[in-house]
N, C-alpha and C positions, 0 to 999 in steps of 0.2 A: 192574411191567408198565404200559405206557402204554394209555390209553384212546382209542379212535378211533371216528368215526362213518363207516360205510360206507354210501353211499346209491346206490340203483339208481333210475334215472329212465327210464321209458318215453318213447319219441319221441312227443311230442304227448299224453302221458298222465299217469299217476300216478307218485308218488315214494314209495319204500320205504326209509326209513333204519334202520339197525341199529347199535347200540352194541356194540363189541368190545373186551374187554381181553385183549391177548395180548402176549407177549414179542417183542422185536425178532427179525426174520428169519422170523416166521410169516407164512403166507399168509392176510391178513386177508379177501381177497375169498372164498376158500374157506369160512372159518369163517362169514362173514356168510351166504353162499348156503345153507349146510347149516342154519344157525340159523333161516332165514326159510322155506325150501322143503323142507327134510328132508335127512337123511344120504345119501340116494342121489342127490342132485342135485349139479351141478357147473356151473361158469362156463366158457364157451367164447368166446374172443375172435373177433371179426369179422376177416376177412383185411384186413390193412393198417391196422388201427386199434389204438391203445393206450389208448382209452377206452370202446369199444362192444363188446358182446358179447351172448349169450344164455344163459339157464339151461336146462340139459337134465336129465332124469331118466334115470339108468342103468337099462336093461332086464336086462343081465347083470352080470358081475362087474367089468368094465372098460368105459371109454367106448367107444362103437361108433356106427356109422352109423344104427342102428335105434333109437337112443335117443329118448325123447319130449321135444319142446320144451315147457318150461313157461312161457316168456315170449316176447315178440316182442324186437326189437331194443331194447336198453337202454344207457344210459351209466352207468358207475360212476365214483364219486368217493370218495376216502378223505381225511379231514381229522382232525387231533387234536381230541378232544372237549373242551369246557370243563367244568371241574369245578364242580359247584353249590356255592355258598357255604353254609358251616356257620353256623348261628345259635346 
């Protein structure tokens, strides 16, 4: 399994990186969102963007219009993580 760094950066604000080790084909963004904000949270893409979105917390069992926004607009990036050198 490969190691990735998924980073969420608020526009004009803070950056929240998360290291994820997952198999190919897994949704790394979903794993990172749930690791940082909790299992009931999910990523929602902004219309027309393939880098920006928001994190929401589900109120019910499925994503809905009444879900609670947990973040403002953020940019997400996924890059392979560099392994630390062993001594």
